C-alpha positions, 0 to 999 in steps of 0.5 A: 500500500502506498503512503502519501505524505502531505501537509495542511490541506488549506495551504499545500497546493503541491500535495493536492496534485498527487492526492486528487490524482490518486483519489480520482483515478482510484489508486489506493493509498494511506494518507499521512498528513503532517502540518507545516512546521511540525516538531514531532515529525519534521518533513526530513523524516520522510522526504529527502528534500524536506518537502511534500508531497512524498510517496513511499512504496515499500523501500521506494521513496518518490518526492516531487509531484511530477515524479510521483505522477510518472512513477504511478503512470508506470504502474497504473492505467488512466494516469495520462491519456492513452493517445500518444499525441494527447499524452504529449500535450498533457505532459507539456501542460503539466510541466509548464504548470510545474515549473512556471507561473511564478507570479500566480503562485506568489500573488494568488497563494493557495489558501482554500478557506479565504476569500480575498479581494486582490490588489491590482494585478501585476503584468506578470500575474496578468500574463500568467492568468491569460496563459492558464486560460489559454491552456484550458481553452485549448485543452477543452477545445481539442478534447471536447471536455469535460476535462482537458483530455476528454471524458476522464480526469487525468494527471493534467487536470490534477496539476491545475486543481490547485489553480481552481481553488486559487480562482475560487479564493481570488475570483479573477475575471475569466472567460466562460469556458475557463470559469466553467472548468474551474468550477467543474474541478472544484465540484468534483467529489474528492475536491469537495472532500479536500475543501471540507477537510481544509476548512476544519483544520485549526493549524495556522502557518504564519508564512502562508497567511502572510502571503495571503495578507499581502495579496489583498483584502480578506473578505471572508475567513471560513476556516475553523478556529478551534 
């Protein structure tokens, strides 16, 4: 049985990628949630980088969300699209999310339980938002939807699930196709499970909350306090 180490569901966008993929595709695992800053279990106890997510399979340790996806794809069907051309597009779109979109990450930090009125957008954030929307519109047009490669949720959708939560928090102006896709992701059963669990968390990480305060005016904080 796989063990998947993740951090706070309210904050950890990287953890969400692996978790939502395994849940939705139907790959069984044991969830190991360790809060950010845990003194009882430092992340270095299970992850060589001291970061999450980290997948443990027997004596094999796989860190980094993209490496986890490829490890799982070698062992389970349905992680990537079956068609080679569609799979190549999916890997490219996933790798672009994995290695880019720095303004989006910094200025629309993931904080699932908040609703924020963001500050005026920087040029970098405008470019990132336009590029995300372009990828989504292209994928949906190519595949016919409802997901980026067609009828079934795959790894490329998982890589953009944290963006869907960010868009719920910061409510950017999106075109109808992108807006509908973001809501479609947020309404998936396991996304709802993650969302509900995130609101119940009482842990706070000041570094992540400081990023959200810098992003703009908090309109609502839906997180449990005790």
